C-alpha positions in Angstrom: 132.9 112.1 88.8 130.0 112.3 91.3 127.4 112.2 88.4 129.0 108.9 87.2 128.8 107.6 90.8 125.0 108.5 90.8 124.5 107.0 87.4 125.9 103.7 88.5 124.3 103.6 91.8 120.9 102.2 90.4 122.9 99.0 89.4 124.4 98.4 92.8 121.8 95.8 94.2 124.6 93.3 95.4 127.9 92.9 96.9 129.2 91.2 93.7 128.1 94.1 91.7 129.6 96.7 94.1 133.0 94.8 94.3 133.5 93.0 90.9 131.0 95.0 88.5 129.4 91.4 87.9 132.3 90.6 85.8 131.2 92.6 82.8 134.2 95.1 82.2 136.1 95.0 78.8 139.6 94.3 78.9 140.7 97.7 77.5 138.8 99.6 80.0 140.2 97.5 82.7 143.8 98.0 81.5 143.3 101.9 81.4 141.9 101.5 84.9 144.9 99.8 86.3 147.1 102.5 84.6 145.2 105.1 86.2 145.6 103.7 89.5 149.3 103.4 88.9 149.6 107.1 87.9 148.5 108.8 91.1 149.4 112.0 92.2 152.7 110.6 93.6 153.7 110.0 90.0 152.2 113.4 88.7 154.0 115.6 91.2 156.5 113.3 93.1 158.2 112.0 89.9 159.0 115.4 88.4 160.2 116.6 91.8 162.3 113.6 92.1 163.9 114.1 88.6 164.3 117.9 89.5 166.3 117.0 92.8 168.3 114.3 91.6 168.1 112.2 88.3 166.4 109.5 86.6 167.3 106.8 88.9 163.7 106.4 90.0 162.7 105.7 86.4 164.2 102.3 86.9 161.1 101.2 88.8 159.1 101.7 85.7 161.7 99.5 83.7 161.0 96.5 86.2 157.3 96.5 85.3 157.4 94.3 82.4 159.2 91.4 84.3 156.7 91.5 87.2 153.6 91.8 84.6 154.9 88.8 82.8 154.8 86.7 86.1 151.5 88.1 86.9 149.8 87.5 83.7 151.1 84.0 83.3 150.5 82.7 86.8 148.7 85.1 89.3 145.7 85.9 87.0 144.7 82.3 86.2 145.3 81.3 90.0 142.8 84.2 90.8 140.4 83.7 88.3 140.1 80.0 89.1 139.8 80.2 92.7 136.6 82.5 92.4 137.5 84.1 95.7 137.2 88.1 95.5 139.5 88.8 98.3 143.3 88.2 97.4 143.9 86.7 100.9 141.3 83.9 101.3 143.7 81.3 100.0 146.3 82.2 102.8 143.7 80.8 105.4 143.3 77.6 103.3 147.1 77.2 103.4 148.1 78.4 106.8 145.0 79.2 108.8 143.2 82.2 109.7 146.3 84.1 111.2 147.8 84.3 107.6 144.6 85.7 106.2 144.3 88.4 109.0 147.8 89.3 108.8 147.8 90.0 105.1 144.7 91.9 105.4 145.9 94.1 108.1 149.2 94.7 106.2 147.1 95.6 103.0 144.6 98.0 104.9 147.8 99.9 106.6 149.4 100.2 103.1 146.3 101.6 101.4 145.7 104.1 104.2 149.5 105.2 103.6 149.0 105.4 99.9 145.7 107.2 99.8 147.1 109.7 102.5 150.3 110.4 100.5 148.1 110.9 97.2 145.8 113.4 99.2 148.9 115.2 100.3 150.4 115.5 96.9 147.1 116.8 95.4 146.9 119.3 98.1 150.3 120.5 97.7 149.7 121.4 94.0 146.3 122.8 94.4 147.2 125.0 97.3 149.7 126.6 95.1 147.2 127.1 92.4 144.3 128.1 94.5 145.7 129.6 97.5 143.3 127.3 99.7 144.5 125.8 102.6 145.8 122.2 102.4 143.4 120.7 104.8 140.6 122.4 103.1 141.6 120.7 99.8 141.9 117.4 101.2 138.7 117.5 102.9 136.8 118.5 99.8 138.6 116.2 97.3 138.0 113.5 99.9 134.3 114.0 100.4 133.7 113.9 96.6 135.6 110.7 96.3 133.8 108.9 99.1 130.3 110.2 97.6 130.9 108.5 93.9 132.9 105.5 95.3 130.2 104.7 97.7 127.4 105.3 95.4 128.8 103.9 92.1 131.1 100.9 93.5 133.7 99.1 91.3 131.9 99.9 87.9 131.8 103.6 88.8 135.6 103.2 90.0 136.7 101.8 86.7 134.8 104.0 84.2 135.9 107.2 86.3 139.5 105.9 86.0 139.1 105.4 82.2 138.2 109.2 82.1 140.7 110.2 84.7 143.6 108.3 83.0 142.9 110.4 79.7 142.6 113.7 81.5 145.9 113.4 83.4 147.8 112.3 80.6 146.8 115.1 78.4 147.7 117.5 81.4 151.1 116.2 81.5 151.6 116.7 77.8 150.3 120.1 78.0 152.8 120.9 81.0 155.5 119.5 79.0 154.9 121.6 76.0 154.7 124.7 77.9 158.0 124.1 79.9 159.6 123.3 76.3 158.0 126.3 74.9 159.7 128.6 77.8 163.1 127.4 77.0 165.5 129.5 75.0 166.3 127.1 72.5 163.3 124.6 73.1 164.1 120.7 74.0 167.8 121.2 72.9 168.6 123.2 76.0 166.9 120.6 78.1 169.0 117.7 76.7 172.2 120.0 76.7 171.7 121.1 80.4 170.5 117.6 81.6 173.5 115.8 80.1 175.9 118.5 81.5 174.6 117.8 85.0 173.7 114.2 85.0 170.1 114.5 85.1 169.5 111.8 82.9 171.6 109.3 84.9 169.8 106.1 85.9 172.2 105.7 88.8 175.3 103.7 89.7 175.5 100.2 88.1 177.7 99.0 91.0 176.6 95.4 92.2 178.5 95.7 95.4 176.9 98.8 96.7 173.3 98.4 98.3 173.6 101.2 100.7 172.7 103.9 98.1 170.0 104.2 95.4 171.8 102.5 92.7 170.1 101.1 89.5 170.1 97.8 90.8 168.6 99.0 94.2 165.8 100.5 92.5 165.2 97.7 90.1 165.0 95.1 92.7 162.7 97.4 94.7 160.5 98.1 91.7 160.2 94.3 90.9 159.3 92.9 94.2 156.6 96.2 94.8 155.3 95.6 91.3 155.0 91.8 92.0 153.1 92.7 95.0 151.0 95.0 93.2 150.0 92.7 90.2 150.2 89.6 92.4 148.4 90.1 95.7 147.5 93.7 96.2 143.6 93.8 96.5 143.5 96.9 94.2 144.5 94.8 91.3 143.4 91.2 92.1 140.0 92.6 92.5 140.0 94.0 89.0 141.0 90.5 87.5 137.5 89.4 88.6 135.8 92.4 86.9 137.0 91.2 83.4 134.9 89.3 81.1 137.5 86.4 80.8 140.8 85.2 82.0 142.4 86.3 78.7 141.1 89.9 79.0 142.3 90.1 82.6 145.8 89.3 81.5 145.8 91.5 78.7 144.8 94.5 80.9 148.1 94.1 82.8 150.1 94.3 79.6 148.0 97.4 78.8 148.6 99.1 82.0 152.3 98.5 81.4 152.4 99.8 77.8 150.7 102.9 79.1 152.5 103.5 82.3 156.3 103.0 81.2 156.4 105.6 78.5 154.1 108.2 80.4 156.1 107.8 83.5 159.2 108.7 81.1 157.1 112.0 80.2 157.0 112.9 83.9 160.7 112.2 84.5 161.3 114.3 81.4 159.1 117.3 82.8 161.3 117.1 85.9 164.6 117.4 84.0 162.9 120.1 81.9 161.9 122.2 84.9 165.6 121.8 86.0 166.9 123.3 82.8 164.3 125.8 82.9 165.4 126.9 86.5 168.8 127.3 85.2 167.7 129.8 82.5 165.1 131.6 84.9 166.8 131.9 88.4 163.8 133.6 89.8 162.1 130.1 89.7 164.6 128.7 92.4 164.3 131.8 94.6 160.7 131.7 94.9 160.4 127.9 95.5 163.4 128.1 97.9 161.8 130.9 100.0 158.5 128.8 100.2 160.3 125.8 101.3 162.3 127.4 103.9 159.2 129.2 105.3 157.5 125.8 105.6 160.6 124.1 107.3 161.7 127.0 109.4 165.3 126.6 108.2 167.5 129.0 106.4 167.5 128.9 102.7 171.2 127.9 102.5 170.4 124.7 104.2 168.0 123.6 101.5 169.1 120.8 99.0 167.3 120.4 95.6 165.5 117.4 97.0 163.9 119.5 99.7 162.1 121.7 97.2 161.8 119.6 94.0 157.9 118.9 94.8 157.3 122.5 94.7 158.8 123.4 91.4 155.9 121.8 89.2 153.3 123.7 91.3 155.0 127.0 91.0 155.4 126.7 87.4 151.8 125.8 87.0 150.7 129.0 88.9 153.4 131.4 87.2 153.2 130.1 83.6 150.3 128.2 82.7 147.8 130.2 80.8 144.5 130.8 82.6 142.6 129.0 79.7 144.5 125.9 80.4 144.5 126.1 84.1 141.2 124.2 84.6 142.6 121.3 82.7 145.6 121.1 84.8 143.4 121.4 88.0 141.3 118.5 86.6 144.4 116.6 85.8 145.9 116.9 89.4 142.5 115.9 90.8 142.1 112.9 88.6 145.6 111.7 89.4 144.5 111.7 93.3 140.8 110.7 92.6 141.6 107.3 90.5 144.0 105.9 93.1 142.0 106.8 96.1 138.8 105.5 94.9 140.1 101.9 93.9 142.0 102.0 97.3 138.6 102.8 99.2 136.7 99.9 97.2 139.2 97.4 97.7 139.7 98.2 101.4 136.0 98.0 102.0 136.0 94.6 100.0 138.6 92.8 102.2 137.1 94.3 105.4 133.9 92.7 104.4 135.2 89.2 103.2 138.1 88.8 105.6 137.1 90.6 108.6 133.4 90.7 109.0 132.2 87.8 107.3 135.2 85.7 109.0 135.0 87.1 112.4 131.6 88.9 113.2 128.9 87.4 110.8 129.4 84.5 108.6 125.9 84.4 107.4 125.4 88.0 106.6 122.5 88.9 104.4 122.9 90.6 101.0 121.2 93.7 102.4 123.8 93.9 105.4 126.7 93.1 102.8 125.7 96.4 101.1 125.5 98.4 104.4 129.1 97.2 105.5 130.6 97.9 102.2 129.1 101.4 102.2 130.2 102.1 105.8 133.7 100.4 105.2 134.3 102.7 101.9 133.3 105.8 103.7 135.5 105.0 107.0 138.5 104.1 104.6 138.0 107.7 103.0 137.9 109.4 106.1 140.8 107.6 107.6 142.8 108.4 104.5 142.0 112.2 104.7 143.4 112.0 108.3 146.8 110.5 107.0 147.0 113.0 104.2 146.6 115.8 106.6 149.2 114.3 109.2 151.7 114.1 106.2 151.5 117.9 105.5 155.2 119.2 105.8 157.0 116.2 104.7 159.9 116.0 102.1 159.5 114.1 98.8 156.2 112.5 98.3 157.6 109.9 96.3 160.3 108.9 99.1 157.7 108.7 101.7 155.4 106.5 99.7 158.2 104.1 98.8 159.3 103.8 102.4 156.1 103.0 103.6 155.0 100.7 101.0 158.3 98.7 101.2 157.6 98.3 104.9 154.0 97.2 104.7 154.4 95.0 101.7 157.5 93.4 102.6 155.9 91.0 105.0 153.0 90.3 102.5 154.8 89.1 99.6 157.0 86.7 101.4 154.2 84.8 103.0 152.2 84.7 99.7 154.9 83.2 97.7 155.4 80.6 100.4 151.8 79.9 100.1 152.4 78.8 96.6 154.9 76.4 97.4 153.6 72.7 98.3 154.9 71.2 101.6 155.3 74.2 103.5 153.4 73.6 106.9 151.9 76.2 109.2 154.6 76.2 111.8 157.2 77.1 109.3 155.1 79.7 107.8 154.4 81.3 111.2 158.2 81.1 112.3 159.3 82.6 108.9 156.8 85.6 109.0 157.9 86.4 112.7 161.8 86.3 111.4 160.7 88.5 108.5 158.8 90.9 110.6 161.7 91.4 113.0 164.0 92.0 110.0 161.8 94.5 108.5 161.4 96.2 112.0 165.1 96.2 112.4 165.9 97.7 108.9 163.1 100.4 109.2 164.0 101.6 112.8 167.7 100.7 113.4 168.7 104.2 111.8 167.2 105.7 114.9 169.5 103.9 117.1 171.9 106.2 119.4 175.4 106.9 118.0 176.9 104.3 120.4 175.0 101.4 118.9 175.9 102.5 115.2 177.4 99.1 114.5 173.8 97.6 114.8 172.3 99.8 112.1 171.2 98.6 108.9 173.6 99.8 106.1 171.1 98.9 103.3 169.1 101.5 101.6 165.4 102.0 102.6 164.4 100.6 99.2 165.9 97.2 100.2 163.3 96.6 103.1 160.8 95.0 100.7 163.4 92.7 99.0 165.0 91.5 102.2 161.9 91.3 104.2 160.2 89.2 101.5 163.2 87.0 100.9 163.7 86.7 104.7 160.2 85.0 105.1 160.4 83.1 101.8 164.0 81.7 102.4 163.3 81.0 106.1 160.1 79.2 105.4 162.1 77.0 102.8 164.8 76.4 105.1 162.3 75.2 107.9 160.4 73.2 105.7 163.7 71.5 104.9 164.7 70.9 108.2 161.3 69.5 109.1 161.5 67.1 106.1 165.0 65.9 107.3 163.8 65.4 110.8 160.9 63.3 109.5 163.2 61.3 107.3 165.3 60.5 110.2 162.2 59.0 112.3 
């Protein structure tokens, strides 16, 4: 990966090349790049851990992707390609002023740091089991390598390395699945029998009246809104649309991402269920994993729930059961899962820093040479900060849960404002007020669970996945209502 970065470093002579590869990427490569960004170590490790500890409820997230992809390909891609702005947030300033652009930029940077940190942590969790190295050391070594090739190669290196990484980690997942099935007494038949008997294939309750638990509809709504945010206004993806040779190829890349991710995510859920069935036939698995989890959490084994140690089962299996001849492929797959998403996150974070902060507030007339220096420095700083976030996450429970919670908090306030910006007639004052209302709602939903017992009636009873749904709708609907009130007052005058 570093050598690829060195190879493309010779072409990085301008900010356009560094951020959009001068619009020369074929659609198929762009689609695989988007797929690789989606398929991070949160998927590689968190999804099997989630399926092991509960069921296939989280798979509903993948089922929501086609609907979000349809909206993005039909409306968002043409909008961004015609605007010509590399940053996803430039148009917010045109609609509502500098505050909106800066607000969205800050939310995006915080969300990227949380995402990159969780990915570093997930990769380190597995590689510690495989190598015995300290997790902090793993995070630093992997992080420095990613910083080097991302800073050297820019967006073109990010995309082409992601194409390779997507293939490697998909191959690694299929190898792991084959080994788990081969370790069962009666192969896949036992996995289906045990999984069905214990409800491990369940997508969750279909109740339309319960939004306090992770039901099918709660996860579907969460998935739709977060994927709409990803495809519609996440700089990671919007920036990639500008790298395509045409608008048509940019739209096709979204669908290629969906065609790859949905079935491959199903493979990872099946790996989790297969590991659960494997553990029923090999009780020593659970004993070893529980002992490790209890030692890290400093609690008795009896207090542990499957969700507390689900993320550790796949690393244990890889250490104990993967033949040495295939171990290199698995290590490469885990590193690829981390590197693909972190590298794109670093590049996009540097891009919004240059366009939305540095050029907007520090030096509007920055020279091309200075632009490159800012991009290099911002990319490296984003990587270092992500390393720090990853180290701070060591010891948390489910990787997937912590990332979904954080992404819902940071994305909820962005998507609602973005949707308001696409509706004509919404004035700046209404947008400001609506955003403040949405932020207060998000803060309440996120922090009210920490209120003392005497204030239990003030706590939010909605599931954490509903933060992005309610936060987005609060901003959008409040803005629409305020706009209607303003029109009514104007008509009375």
